[in-house]
C-alpha positions as CSV (number, residue, x, y, z in Angstrom):
1,M,43.9,256.2,160.3
2,N,42.4,253.7,157.9
3,E,40.3,250.5,158.5
4,V,43.3,248.2,158.5
5,E,45.0,250.1,161.3
6,V,41.7,250.2,163.3
7,L,41.2,246.4,162.9
8,D,44.9,245.8,163.8
9,I,44.5,247.8,167.1
10,A,41.2,246.1,167.8
11,R,42.7,242.6,167.2
12,D,45.8,243.4,169.4
13,S,43.6,244.7,172.2
14,L,41.3,241.7,172.2
15,S,44.2,239.2,172.1
16,T,45.9,241.1,175.0
17,M,42.6,241.0,177.0
18,L,42.2,237.2,176.4
19,L,45.9,236.6,177.3
20,I,45.7,238.6,180.5
21,S,42.4,237.1,181.7
22,A,43.2,233.5,180.8
23,P,45.2,232.4,183.9
24,I,42.5,233.7,186.3
25,L,39.6,232.3,184.4
26,I,41.4,228.9,184.0
27,V,42.1,228.7,187.8
28,G,38.5,229.7,188.6
29,L,37.2,227.0,186.2
30,I,39.5,224.2,187.6
31,V,38.7,225.0,191.1
32,G,35.0,225.2,190.5
33,L,35.1,221.9,188.7
34,L,37.0,220.2,191.5
35,I,34.6,221.6,194.1
36,S,31.6,220.3,192.1
37,I,33.1,216.9,191.8
38,F,33.8,216.9,195.6
39,Q,30.3,218.0,196.3
40,T,28.8,215.4,194.0
41,L,30.9,212.7,195.6
42,T,30.2,213.7,199.2
43,H,26.5,214.9,198.8
44,I,27.6,218.1,200.7
45,Q,25.6,221.0,199.3
46,E,27.0,223.9,201.3
47,M,26.9,227.2,199.4
48,T,30.0,228.6,201.1
49,L,31.9,225.6,200.0
50,T,31.6,226.8,196.4
51,F,32.5,230.4,196.8
52,I,35.2,230.6,199.4
53,P,37.9,228.4,197.8
54,K,37.2,229.9,194.4
55,I,37.7,233.4,195.6
56,V,40.8,232.4,197.5
57,A,42.2,230.7,194.4
58,V,41.4,233.6,192.0
59,F,42.8,236.1,194.5
60,A,46.0,234.0,194.9
61,T,46.3,233.6,191.1
62,T,45.8,237.4,190.6
63,I,48.7,238.2,193.1
64,L,51.0,235.6,191.5
65,V,50.5,236.6,187.9
66,M,50.2,240.4,188.6
67,P,53.8,241.2,187.4
68,W,53.3,239.3,184.2
69,M,50.0,241.0,183.6
70,L,51.4,244.4,184.1
71,R,54.3,243.6,181.8
72,Q,51.8,242.5,179.0
73,L,49.8,245.6,179.6
74,T,52.8,247.8,179.4
75,E,54.0,246.1,176.1
76,F,50.5,246.6,174.7
77,N,50.5,250.4,175.7
78,N,53.9,250.8,174.1
79,R,52.8,249.2,170.9
80,L,49.7,251.4,170.9
81,M,51.6,254.5,171.5
82,D,54.1,253.6,168.8
83,K,51.2,253.3,166.4
84,I,49.7,256.6,167.4
85,V,53.0,258.4,167.1
86,G,53.7,256.7,163.8
87,L,50.3,258.2,162.5
88,G,51.3,261.8,163.2
């Protein structure tokens, strides 16, 4: 295994990680921003108001995109195993 193959595997793993985590992080960011705007407009500074909707939104997003995430991870695993078998 040379440096090019190691860099290719590292690049593929990082791009897969970013692709898989993006939907959950984006939903958390949007919900957090909307709650912050709502708190600023209404002057309500309740701590549970910031955490509960964000947790629910992230959990719901995780449940909704789980099949897609598993498919992406399976494809990454197949690519990685093909590279390992090809080296031998």
